[in-house]
LUMTOR-823173 format. One record per residue (C-alpha): residue number from 0; x, y, z. Coordinates in steps of 0.2 Angstrom, whole numbers, plus 5000, padded with zeros to 4 digits. Example, Ala and Ser with C-alpha at 12.3 -4.5 7.8 and 13.67 -1.06 7.14 Angstrom:
# LUMTOR-823173
(pt 0 (5062 4978 5039))
(pt 1 (5068 4995 5036))
END
This chain:
# LUMTOR-823173
(pt 0 (5000 5000 5000))
(pt 1 (5014 5013 5004))
(pt 2 (5022 5011 4988))
(pt 3 (5006 5018 4979))
(pt 4 (5008 5034 4990))
(pt 5 (5015 5050 4981))
(pt 6 (5009 5068 4982))
(pt 7 (4995 5067 4970))
(pt 8 (4982 5052 4965))
(pt 9 (4965 5049 4957))
(pt 10 (4953 5034 4960))
(pt 11 (4935 5031 4963))
(pt 12 (4938 5019 4978))
(pt 13 (4942 5032 4991))
(pt 14 (4957 5044 4994))
(pt 15 (4967 5051 5007))
(pt 16 (4979 5066 5008))
(pt 17 (4988 5070 5024))
(pt 18 (5007 5071 5031))
(pt 19 (5018 5057 5032))
(pt 20 (5016 5042 5021))
(pt 21 (5013 5030 5035))
(pt 22 (4997 5041 5040))
(pt 23 (4990 5041 5022))
(pt 24 (4994 5022 5022))
(pt 25 (4984 5019 5038))
(pt 26 (4969 5028 5031))
(pt 27 (4970 5019 5014))
(pt 28 (4971 5003 5023))
(pt 29 (4955 5005 5032))
(pt 30 (4946 5011 5016))
(pt 31 (4953 4995 5006))
(pt 32 (4944 4984 5020))
(pt 33 (4927 4994 5018))
(pt 34 (4928 5007 5031))
(pt 35 (4920 5024 5029))
(pt 36 (4928 5041 5028))
(pt 37 (4926 5042 5047))
(pt 38 (4935 5026 5050))
(pt 39 (4949 5030 5039))
(pt 40 (4950 5048 5045))
(pt 41 (4952 5042 5062))
(pt 42 (4965 5029 5057))
(pt 43 (4975 5042 5048))
(pt 44 (4973 5055 5063))
(pt 45 (4980 5042 5076))
(pt 46 (4994 5038 5064))
(pt 47 (4999 5057 5062))
(pt 48 (5003 5057 5081))
(pt 49 (5018 5046 5076))
(pt 50 (5022 5051 5058))
(pt 51 (5020 5070 5061))
(pt 52 (5024 5070 5079))
(pt 53 (5029 5089 5084))
(pt 54 (5016 5095 5072))
(pt 55 (5002 5084 5081))
(pt 56 (5002 5073 5097))
(pt 57 (4989 5061 5104))
(pt 58 (4986 5074 5117))
(pt 59 (4982 5088 5105))
(pt 60 (4966 5094 5097))
(pt 61 (4956 5093 5082))
(pt 62 (4942 5102 5072))
(pt 63 (4934 5089 5061))
(pt 64 (4921 5092 5046))
(pt 65 (4910 5078 5040))
(pt 66 (4900 5078 5024))
(pt 67 (4887 5063 5024))
(pt 68 (4883 5057 5006))
(pt 69 (4867 5050 5011))
(pt 70 (4859 5066 5019))
(pt 71 (4870 5078 5010))
(pt 72 (4873 5087 5026))
(pt 73 (4889 5095 5033))
(pt 74 (4893 5092 5051))
(pt 75 (4906 5099 5063))
(pt 76 (4915 5091 5077))
(pt 77 (4925 5102 5090))
(pt 78 (4939 5092 5097))
(pt 79 (4946 5107 5106))
(pt 80 (4952 5105 5124))
(pt 81 (4947 5118 5136))
(pt 82 (4954 5129 5149))
(pt 83 (4954 5123 5167))
(pt 84 (4937 5125 5176))
(pt 85 (4944 5130 5193))
(pt 86 (4942 5150 5194))
(pt 87 (4957 5151 5205))
(pt 88 (4967 5143 5191))
(pt 89 (4961 5156 5178))
(pt 90 (4965 5170 5191))
(pt 91 (4983 5165 5191))
(pt 92 (4984 5168 5172))
(pt 93 (4978 5186 5175))
(pt 94 (4991 5189 5188))
(pt 95 (5006 5180 5179))
(pt 96 (5001 5180 5161))
(pt 97 (4999 5164 5149))
(pt 98 (5016 5160 5144))
(pt 99 (5020 5161 5125))
(pt 100 (5036 5152 5125))
(pt 101 (5030 5135 5130))
(pt 102 (5024 5130 5147))
(pt 103 (5014 5116 5154))
(pt 104 (5002 5128 5163))
(pt 105 (4996 5133 5146))
(pt 106 (4990 5115 5142))
(pt 107 (4971 5114 5138))
(pt 108 (4962 5097 5142))
(pt 109 (4967 5084 5128))
(pt 110 (4954 5084 5114))
(pt 111 (4960 5074 5101))
(pt 112 (4957 5056 5107))
(pt 113 (4940 5060 5114))
(pt 114 (4935 5067 5096))
(pt 115 (4942 5051 5088))
(pt 116 (4932 5039 5100))
(pt 117 (4916 5050 5098))
(pt 118 (4917 5052 5079))
(pt 119 (4920 5032 5078))
(pt 120 (4905 5030 5089))
(pt 121 (4893 5043 5080))
(pt 122 (4898 5040 5062))
(pt 123 (4910 5026 5061))
(pt 124 (4908 5007 5057))
(pt 125 (4924 5000 5066))
(pt 126 (4931 4999 5083))
(pt 127 (4946 5009 5090))
(pt 128 (4956 4992 5090))
(pt 129 (4955 4992 5071))
(pt 130 (4957 5011 5069))
(pt 131 (4972 5011 5080))
(pt 132 (4981 4995 5073))
(pt 133 (4992 5004 5061))
(pt 134 (4998 5017 5073))
(pt 135 (5003 5003 5085))
(pt 136 (5013 4996 5071))
(pt 137 (5022 5012 5069))
(pt 138 (5026 5014 5087))
(pt 139 (5032 4997 5089))
(pt 140 (5044 5000 5074))
(pt 141 (5050 5017 5081))
(pt 142 (5065 5021 5092))
(pt 143 (5059 5036 5102))
(pt 144 (5058 5034 5120))
(pt 145 (5040 5038 5121))
(pt 146 (5035 5026 5107))
(pt 147 (5033 5010 5119))
(pt 148 (5025 5021 5132))
(pt 149 (5011 5027 5121))
(pt 150 (5010 5010 5113))
(pt 151 (5006 5003 5129))
(pt 152 (4993 5016 5133))
(pt 153 (4984 5014 5117))
(pt 154 (4984 4995 5120))
(pt 155 (4976 4998 5137))
(pt 156 (4962 5008 5129))
(pt 157 (4960 4993 5117))
(pt 158 (4959 4981 5131))
(pt 159 (4946 4992 5139))
(pt 160 (4936 4992 5123))
(pt 161 (4937 4973 5123))
(pt 162 (4932 4970 5140))
(pt 163 (4915 4981 5137))
(pt 164 (4900 4970 5134))
(pt 165 (4887 4976 5122))
(pt 166 (4887 4985 5105))
(pt 167 (4903 4993 5096))
(pt 168 (4898 5010 5103))
(pt 169 (4898 5002 5121))
(pt 170 (4917 4998 5118))
(pt 171 (4921 5016 5112))
(pt 172 (4914 5023 5127))
(pt 173 (4923 5012 5138))
(pt 174 (4940 5017 5130))
(pt 175 (4935 5035 5132))
(pt 176 (4931 5033 5150))
(pt 177 (4947 5024 5153))
(pt 178 (4957 5038 5146))
(pt 179 (4947 5053 5154))
(pt 180 (4941 5046 5170))
(pt 181 (4950 5029 5174))
(pt 182 (4967 5023 5177))
(pt 183 (4976 5033 5162))
(pt 184 (4967 5048 5169))
(pt 185 (4975 5046 5186))
(pt 186 (4992 5044 5178))
(pt 187 (4989 5060 5169))
(pt 188 (4985 5069 5184))
(pt 189 (5000 5063 5193))
(pt 190 (5010 5070 5178))
(pt 191 (5001 5086 5178))
(pt 192 (5006 5088 5197))
(pt 193 (5024 5086 5193))
(pt 194 (5024 5099 5179))
(pt 195 (5013 5112 5188))
(pt 196 (4998 5110 5176))
(pt 197 (4982 5116 5185))
(pt 198 (4972 5102 5174))
(pt 199 (4961 5092 5186))
(pt 200 (4951 5075 5186))
(pt 201 (4935 5087 5184))
(pt 202 (4942 5094 5168))
(pt 203 (4946 5078 5160))
(pt 204 (4930 5071 5165))
(pt 205 (4921 5087 5157))
(pt 206 (4929 5085 5141))
(pt 207 (4916 5082 5126))
(pt 208 (4916 5086 5108))
(pt 209 (4904 5098 5103))
(pt 210 (4893 5092 5087))
(pt 211 (4888 5108 5078))
(pt 212 (4882 5115 5061))
(pt 213 (4895 5123 5050))
(pt 214 (4895 5142 5045))
(pt 215 (4892 5143 5027))
(pt 216 (4891 5156 5013))
(pt 217 (4887 5155 4995))
(pt 218 (4901 5159 4982))
(pt 219 (4897 5159 4965))
(pt 220 (4885 5145 4967))
(pt 221 (4896 5135 4978))
(pt 222 (4892 5133 4997))
(pt 223 (4908 5134 5007))
(pt 224 (4907 5127 5024))
(pt 225 (4918 5131 5039))
(pt 226 (4919 5128 5058))
(pt 227 (4912 5141 5070))
(pt 228 (4922 5157 5078))
(pt 229 (4930 5145 5090))
(pt 230 (4942 5144 5075))
(pt 231 (4947 5157 5063))
(pt 232 (4937 5148 5049))
(pt 233 (4923 5162 5046))
(pt 234 (4937 5173 5040))
(pt 235 (4937 5163 5024))
(pt 236 (4919 5166 5023))
(pt 237 (4921 5184 5026))
(pt 238 (4935 5185 5013))
(pt 239 (4924 5176 5000))
(pt 240 (4910 5189 5002))
(pt 241 (4921 5204 5000))
(pt 242 (4928 5196 4984))
(pt 243 (4912 5190 4976))
(pt 244 (4908 5205 4966))
(pt 245 (4926 5205 4959))
(pt 246 (4930 5197 4942))
(pt 247 (4945 5188 4947))
(pt 248 (4946 5179 4929))
(pt 249 (4947 5195 4920))
(pt 250 (4962 5202 4931))
(pt 251 (4971 5186 4927))
(pt 252 (4978 5173 4939))
(pt 253 (4993 5180 4950))
(pt 254 (4992 5198 4941))
(pt 255 (4994 5213 4952))
(pt 256 (4976 5216 4953))
(pt 257 (4972 5198 4959))
(pt 258 (4985 5198 4972))
(pt 259 (4981 5215 4978))
(pt 260 (4962 5213 4980))
(pt 261 (4963 5196 4987))
(pt 262 (4976 5203 5001))
(pt 263 (4965 5219 5005))
(pt 264 (4950 5208 5007))
(pt 265 (4960 5197 5019))
(pt 266 (4966 5212 5030))
(pt 267 (4948 5217 5032))
(pt 268 (4942 5200 5036))
(pt 269 (4956 5196 5048))
(pt 270 (4954 5213 5057))
(pt 271 (4936 5207 5061))
(pt 272 (4942 5191 5067))
(pt 273 (4955 5198 5079))
(pt 274 (4941 5210 5085))
(pt 275 (4926 5197 5087))
(pt 276 (4929 5179 5086))
(pt 277 (4929 5168 5101))
(pt 278 (4921 5153 5108))
(pt 279 (4903 5157 5106))
(pt 280 (4897 5147 5121))
(pt 281 (4905 5161 5132))
(pt 282 (4903 5177 5121))
(pt 283 (4891 5184 5108))
(pt 284 (4900 5183 5090))
(pt 285 (4890 5193 5078))
(pt 286 (4892 5181 5063))
(pt 287 (4875 5184 5054))
(pt 288 (4879 5202 5054))
(pt 289 (4898 5200 5049))
(pt 290 (4892 5190 5034))
(pt 291 (4876 5200 5030))
(pt 292 (4874 5209 5013))
(pt 293 (4874 5226 5021))
(pt 294 (4890 5225 5031))
(pt 295 (4899 5216 5016))
(pt 296 (4894 5229 5004))
(pt 297 (4900 5243 5016))
(pt 298 (4916 5234 5020))
(pt 299 (4920 5232 5000))
(pt 300 (4920 5250 4998))
(pt 301 (4936 5252 5009))
(pt 302 (4946 5241 4995))
(pt 303 (4956 5254 4986))
(pt 304 (4963 5246 4971))
(pt 305 (4977 5259 4969))
(pt 306 (4983 5258 4986))
(pt 307 (4988 5245 5000))
(pt 308 (4981 5247 5017))
(pt 309 (4993 5251 5031))
(pt 310 (4980 5252 5045))
(pt 311 (4970 5240 5056))
(pt 312 (4952 5242 5051))
(pt 313 (4939 5232 5060))
(pt 314 (4921 5237 5057))
(pt 315 (4906 5238 5068))
(pt 316 (4894 5225 5064))
(pt 317 (4882 5230 5078))
(pt 318 (4880 5247 5073))
(pt 319 (4883 5243 5054))
(pt 320 (4898 5255 5054))
(pt 321 (4911 5253 5040))
(pt 322 (4925 5257 5052))
(pt 323 (4929 5258 5071))
(pt 324 (4945 5266 5077))
(pt 325 (4958 5262 5063))
(pt 326 (4973 5272 5060))
(pt 327 (4992 5268 5057))
(pt 328 (4997 5251 5065))
(pt 329 (5015 5247 5070))
(pt 330 (5025 5232 5066))
(pt 331 (5030 5222 5081))
(pt 332 (5045 5210 5084))
(pt 333 (5034 5195 5088))
(pt 334 (5045 5180 5092))
(pt 335 (5032 5167 5100))
(pt 336 (5037 5151 5093))
(pt 337 (5025 5140 5083))
(pt 338 (5027 5122 5083))
(pt 339 (5010 5114 5077))
(pt 340 (4998 5107 5065))
(pt 341 (4996 5094 5052))
(pt 342 (4983 5090 5038))
(pt 343 (4970 5077 5033))
(pt 344 (4957 5075 5021))
(pt 345 (4948 5058 5016))
(pt 346 (4935 5052 5004))
(pt 347 (4927 5035 5003))
(pt 348 (4919 5026 4989))
(pt 349 (4902 5031 4994))
(pt 350 (4904 5049 4994))
(pt 351 (4907 5053 5011))
(pt 352 (4921 5066 5015))
(pt 353 (4931 5072 5030))
(pt 354 (4942 5087 5032))
(pt 355 (4952 5089 5047))
(pt 356 (4966 5099 5054))
(pt 357 (4975 5090 5069))
(pt 358 (4987 5100 5079))
(pt 359 (4995 5101 5096))
(pt 360 (5007 5117 5097))
(pt 361 (5020 5108 5107))
(pt 362 (5033 5123 5110))
(pt 363 (5045 5112 5120))
(pt 364 (5033 5102 5130))
(pt 365 (5039 5084 5132))
(pt 366 (5029 5068 5134))
(pt 367 (5022 5062 5150))
(pt 368 (5035 5048 5156))
(pt 369 (5021 5036 5162))
(pt 370 (5009 5037 5147))
(pt 371 (5019 5044 5133))
(pt 372 (5005 5057 5130))
(pt 373 (5011 5074 5125))
(pt 374 (5000 5090 5126))
(pt 375 (5003 5107 5120))
(pt 376 (5002 5125 5124))
(pt 377 (4985 5130 5115))
(pt 378 (4979 5141 5130))
(pt 379 (4992 5154 5123))
(pt 380 (4979 5157 5109))
(pt 381 (4968 5166 5122))
(pt 382 (4974 5182 5132))
(pt 383 (4971 5190 5148))
(pt 384 (4962 5207 5142))
(pt 385 (4946 5207 5153))
(pt 386 (4937 5216 5138))
(pt 387 (4942 5205 5124))
(pt 388 (4929 5191 5118))
(pt 389 (4945 5178 5118))
(pt 390 (4950 5181 5135))
(pt 391 (4953 5165 5145))
(pt 392 (4938 5160 5157))
(pt 393 (4934 5143 5166))
(pt 394 (4931 5130 5153))
(pt 395 (4932 5141 5137))
(pt 396 (4939 5134 5121))
(pt 397 (4953 5145 5115))
(pt 398 (4950 5153 5097))
(pt 399 (4961 5142 5087))
(pt 400 (4969 5144 5069))
(pt 401 (4964 5126 5064))
(pt 402 (4952 5127 5050))
(pt 403 (4947 5113 5038))
(pt 404 (4935 5117 5024))
(pt 405 (4922 5108 5014))
(pt 406 (4913 5114 4998))
(pt 407 (4897 5108 4991))
(pt 408 (4887 5113 4975))
(pt 409 (4868 5109 4975))
(pt 410 (4871 5096 4989))
(pt 411 (4885 5087 4980))
(pt 412 (4903 5087 4988))
(pt 413 (4914 5097 4977))
(pt 414 (4931 5099 4987))
(pt 415 (4939 5097 5004))
(pt 416 (4954 5107 5010))
(pt 417 (4965 5106 5026))
(pt 418 (4981 5117 5030))
(pt 419 (4993 5118 5042))
(pt 420 (5001 5134 5045))
(pt 421 (4994 5145 5059))
(pt 422 (4988 5163 5054))
(pt 423 (4991 5157 5036))
(pt 424 (4979 5143 5036))
(pt 425 (4964 5151 5029))
(pt 426 (4975 5163 5018))
(pt 427 (4982 5148 5009))
(pt 428 (4964 5140 5009))
(pt 429 (4958 5155 4999))
(pt 430 (4973 5155 4988))
(pt 431 (4970 5136 4984))
(pt 432 (4950 5137 4984))
(pt 433 (4950 5152 4971))
(pt 434 (4963 5142 4961))
(pt 435 (4950 5128 4960))
(pt 436 (4934 5137 4959))
(pt 437 (4938 5153 4949))
(pt 438 (4953 5148 4939))
(pt 439 (4948 5129 4935))
(pt 440 (4964 5120 4942))
(pt 441 (4964 5103 4948))
(pt 442 (4970 5099 4966))
(pt 443 (4989 5095 4960))
(pt 444 (4990 5111 4950))
(pt 445 (4980 5122 4963))
(pt 446 (4991 5117 4977))
(pt 447 (5009 5119 4968))
(pt 448 (5006 5136 4959))
(pt 449 (5014 5151 4969))
(pt 450 (5005 5157 4983))
(pt 451 (5004 5173 4993))
(pt 452 (5000 5179 5011))
(pt 453 (5000 5194 5023))
(pt 454 (5006 5197 5041))
(pt 455 (4993 5211 5042))
(pt 456 (4985 5204 5057))
(pt 457 (4987 5199 5075))
(pt 458 (4998 5184 5080))
(pt 459 (4986 5171 5086))
(pt 460 (4999 5164 5097))
(pt 461 (5003 5179 5107))
(pt 462 (4993 5181 5122))
(pt 463 (4998 5199 5125))
(pt 464 (4982 5207 5134))
(pt 465 (4987 5223 5124))
(pt 466 (4982 5217 5107))
(pt 467 (4990 5230 5097))
(pt 468 (5006 5223 5103))
(pt 469 (5002 5207 5094))
(pt 470 (5000 5215 5077))
(pt 471 (5014 5207 5066))
(pt 472 (5017 5217 5051))
(pt 473 (5006 5230 5043))
(pt 474 (5006 5231 5024))
(pt 475 (5016 5215 5022))
(pt 476 (5014 5204 5008))
(pt 477 (5024 5188 5006))
(pt 478 (5025 5179 4988))
(pt 479 (5032 5164 4982))
(pt 480 (5047 5166 4970))
(pt 481 (5037 5161 4955))
(pt 482 (5027 5177 4956))
(pt 483 (5035 5188 4942))
(pt 484 (5046 5202 4946))
(pt 485 (5035 5215 4936))
(pt 486 (5020 5209 4946))
(pt 487 (5031 5211 4963))
(pt 488 (5036 5229 4958))
(pt 489 (5018 5234 4953))
(pt 490 (5013 5229 4970))
(pt 491 (5027 5238 4979))
(pt 492 (5021 5253 4970))
(pt 493 (5004 5252 4977))
(pt 494 (5012 5252 4995))
(pt 495 (5014 5233 4999))
(pt 496 (5029 5229 5009))
(pt 497 (5034 5214 4997))
(pt 498 (5045 5200 5002))
(pt 499 (5049 5184 4992))
(pt 500 (5052 5167 4998))
(pt 501 (5058 5151 4990))
(pt 502 (5050 5140 5003))
(pt 503 (5031 5135 5003))
(pt 504 (5018 5146 5011))
(pt 505 (5008 5135 5023))
(pt 506 (5005 5116 5021))
(pt 507 (4989 5112 5011))
(pt 508 (4981 5096 5005))
(pt 509 (4966 5095 4995))
(pt 510 (4954 5083 4987))
(pt 511 (4940 5086 4973))
(pt 512 (4926 5075 4967))
(pt 513 (4920 5074 4950))
(pt 514 (4901 5071 4946))
(pt 515 (4906 5053 4941))
(pt 516 (4913 5049 4957))
(pt 517 (4931 5051 4953))
(pt 518 (4941 5058 4967))
(pt 519 (4957 5068 4963))
(pt 520 (4968 5072 4978))
(pt 521 (4985 5079 4981))
(pt 522 (4996 5087 4996))
(pt 523 (5009 5100 4992))
(pt 524 (5026 5090 4990))
(pt 525 (5036 5105 4995))
(pt 526 (5027 5105 5012))
(pt 527 (5030 5086 5014))
(pt 528 (5012 5082 5011))
(pt 529 (5007 5064 5003))
(pt 530 (4991 5057 4995))
(pt 531 (4984 5040 4989))
(pt 532 (4969 5034 4981))
(pt 533 (4961 5017 4979))
(pt 534 (4954 5013 4961))
END
């Protein structure tokens, strides 16, 4: 199976695009045995905890989107770990800050494993024992000191599943309880005490993935679906709304006008992200107003085709004002380390599709010496500004950058995208999606033509309560070297601070499905992404 894996593939029997080849092989193996997209996605994600360790770990977090072919519905599962429930622990952050450089105190509850087990129980067909089998083979063949410890932990979950009486779902529930309430939970709590983490047994027991409807917008007859504002996902929806009246095809792919108008739209959308997005269980996020015709039309008028904005320009969707505040924004030397995130898209032979963005944000955190479980620093994606919607609160989800995408047309799944790359994720998604929908590119081309991005936004990994100090680089525009010199000079003349990179901008994977069921999938080879398909 592994010999068939490259960076692009086509077939009608199912497909996987992810990170390391071992993770793609795990998903394809389950598909070949008759598993559905959720089964294969869980197998892929569990294997990514080994093949892409450092970008993801078993104690990390995952937003997952599922398209069900039978119902033609899109569903969202939030596998994001929450902040501690104890108010005294939260008060500590307001006194001492949320450390940005990596610290066990910034660990949320581990959400990834609960999501995997819940997804299998609600939408899958196999047990945890089958889903985790490829991962156990990878761990048994590995040589890191945490490999045998994590393998033993996962085997204990399999044993808990097998001891359970009743249907498949009961076994999955038993495995979940063993990790979040049973003996493994006790070992994690001992580790938390050792590393000064405030997480408690109550926090572990309270972790439950949220099942939600997606946030969706229409773009030229396509329905683009994202996770809610506990991710940055709706920023893609806002960007598309700002662009929907622009004739990008007439401008020409990667022309100065194309790069300029998309960049200016992203600046406006990200300003609203930074001002309003947060866990909607805790704060009111005005998404209907942010995506409304009236607000969008006002904000479109701020795009000057002759001049790049240097200002931070959020609007006011409550009062329907084009701008609040604004003014010059200063660049900041932001040095917070980012070490996170991998990718996963899966389609099965029946037309079910999953897009997920597994992550962990390790930043130096090491595995638990008892269980081999590693947890990251995702709480640093919140702040301690008491007036900010994304402030840390007991039991709250951090607003994450993780942001998978599904696209449908008249109920039929058209495309799925997953991107790794922090604040670049939805920028690269926008690049790739427009390449596909506007410029007619298949996944292999859409992922490998030159890309562009801006740092005209707040760093999502900087927890400074003064959010003006979290701004990265106003007016910046980074382009791949394949963007022509004449285009770069024209953009600089419009006021963009243009820089060129020979490396990849974020790490995307994608699949697209034709009306006859043929699946085309790819992962950017320059970014170490891999893909495979079954005939």
